[in-house]
C-alpha positions in Angstrom: 13.3 30.0 -7.2 10.2 30.3 -9.1 6.5 30.1 -6.9 3.9 28.4 -8.7 0.7 27.8 -7.7 -1.6 24.6 -7.6 -5.3 24.1 -6.7 -5.9 21.7 -3.8 -10.1 20.5 -3.8 -10.9 18.7 -0.8 -14.4 17.5 -0.9 -16.7 15.1 1.0 -17.0 11.5 -1.2 -20.3 10.1 -0.2 -19.4 7.1 -1.6 -17.4 6.1 0.8 -18.2 8.7 3.7 -14.8 10.2 3.7 -13.2 13.8 3.1 -10.6 13.6 0.2 -8.5 15.9 -1.5 -7.6 16.2 -4.9 -4.8 18.6 -6.6 -5.2 20.7 -10.3 -2.6 22.7 -11.9 -5.7 24.9 -12.8 -8.1 27.0 -10.9 -10.5 26.5 -13.3 -10.2 22.3 -13.5 -10.4 22.6 -10.0 -13.7 24.4 -10.0 -15.3 22.4 -12.4 -14.2 19.0 -10.2 -15.5 20.8 -6.7 -19.0 21.8 -8.8 -19.2 17.8 -9.9 -18.3 16.9 -6.6 -21.5 18.4 -4.6 -23.9 15.7 -5.3 -26.7 16.1 -2.7 -27.1 18.6 0.4 -24.9 16.8 2.4 -21.9 17.4 -0.1 -19.3 20.2 0.2 -16.1 20.4 -1.8 -13.1 23.5 -0.7 -11.3 25.0 -3.4 -7.5 26.6 -1.7 -4.6 27.7 -3.9 -1.2 26.5 -2.8 1.9 28.5 -3.5 4.7 25.6 -5.0 8.4 26.8 -4.7 10.3 24.9 -7.4 14.2 25.3 -7.2 15.6 26.1 -10.7 19.1 25.2 -11.0 21.5 27.1 -13.2 22.9 26.3 -16.5 
């Protein structure tokens, strides 16, 4: 079993007033998205690394 990581960005979407989550393969992409999501003093974004298990089938 292989363990990989994906990166979840939870952020406040000021356009609709809701908290949303996006998933990224790299921390760099997640951090870029989080930075773009912070548009004013009420905005916020959190990046979390999440372990993902992928089962490998025997050949």
